[in-house]
C-alpha positions in Angstrom: -16.9 29.6 -103.2 -20.0 30.6 -101.3 -20.3 33.5 -98.9 -20.7 31.1 -95.9 -17.5 29.3 -96.8 -15.6 32.6 -97.2 -17.0 33.7 -93.8 -15.7 30.5 -92.1 -12.4 30.8 -93.8 -12.1 34.4 -92.7 -12.8 33.4 -89.1 -10.2 30.6 -89.2 -7.6 33.0 -90.6 -8.4 35.5 -87.8 -8.1 32.8 -85.1 -4.7 31.6 -86.5 -3.5 35.2 -86.5 -4.6 35.7 -82.9 -3.0 32.4 -81.9 0.3 33.5 -83.5 0.2 36.8 -81.6 -0.5 35.1 -78.3 2.7 35.2 -76.2 4.1 31.7 -75.6 3.5 30.4 -72.1 0.8 32.9 -71.1 -1.8 30.2 -71.5 0.2 26.9 -71.6 -2.8 24.8 -72.7 -3.4 27.0 -75.8 0.3 27.7 -76.7 3.0 26.0 -74.7 6.5 27.6 -74.4 8.6 24.7 -75.7 8.7 23.0 -79.1 7.6 24.5 -82.4 5.0 26.7 -80.7 7.7 28.4 -78.7 9.5 29.2 -82.0 6.2 30.8 -83.3 6.2 33.3 -80.5 5.6 36.5 -82.6 4.5 38.8 -79.8 7.9 40.5 -79.3 8.5 41.2 -83.0 4.8 42.3 -83.4 5.1 44.9 -80.7 8.4 46.1 -82.2 6.8 46.5 -85.6 3.8 48.3 -84.1 6.0 50.6 -82.1 8.0 51.3 -85.2 5.0 52.0 -87.3 3.3 54.5 -85.0 5.6 57.6 -85.8 5.3 57.2 -89.6 1.6 56.6 -89.3 1.2 59.8 -87.3 3.3 61.7 -89.8 1.2 60.4 -92.7 -2.1 61.3 -90.9 -0.7 64.8 -90.1 0.3 65.3 -93.7 -3.1 64.2 -94.9 -4.9 66.6 -92.5 -2.7 69.5 -93.5 -3.2 68.8 -97.2 -7.0 68.5 -96.9 -7.3 71.6 -94.8 -5.0 73.6 -97.1 -7.0 72.6 -100.1 -10.2 73.6 -98.3 -8.8 77.0 -97.5 -7.7 77.6 -101.1 -11.1 76.6 -102.5 -13.4 79.5 -103.1 -16.5 79.7 -101.0 -19.6 78.4 -102.8 -22.5 80.9 -102.4 -25.8 79.5 -101.1 -28.3 79.2 -103.9 -31.9 79.4 -103.0 -34.1 77.6 -105.4 -37.9 77.6 -105.5 -39.1 74.1 -105.9 -42.8 75.1 -105.6 -44.5 72.8 -108.1 -47.8 74.5 -107.8 -46.6 77.9 -108.9 -44.8 76.3 -111.9 -48.1 74.7 -112.9 -50.0 78.0 -112.6 -47.4 79.7 -114.8 -47.8 77.1 -117.5 -51.6 77.4 -117.4 -51.4 81.2 -117.9 -49.5 80.7 -121.1 
């Protein structure tokens, strides 16, 4: 499958997902309240899932931050190393030998 076809397929999937999340009856021309489209009103369950996922997400992010910072505090400090990358002085030393 070509990249353009995958791009079009991705856009179609995004539009279907957005249409499913659109509350029924808010724009009756796009998604009417009655019939099968009324049964596909997923806005309420979506908001419930999102609201239920926020606390665990915050807990996981907090754990990651604490873990990363604790590892950084345990790690020894790396001293700064000054290196001389002067190519001309290296060439002069080789010529002297």
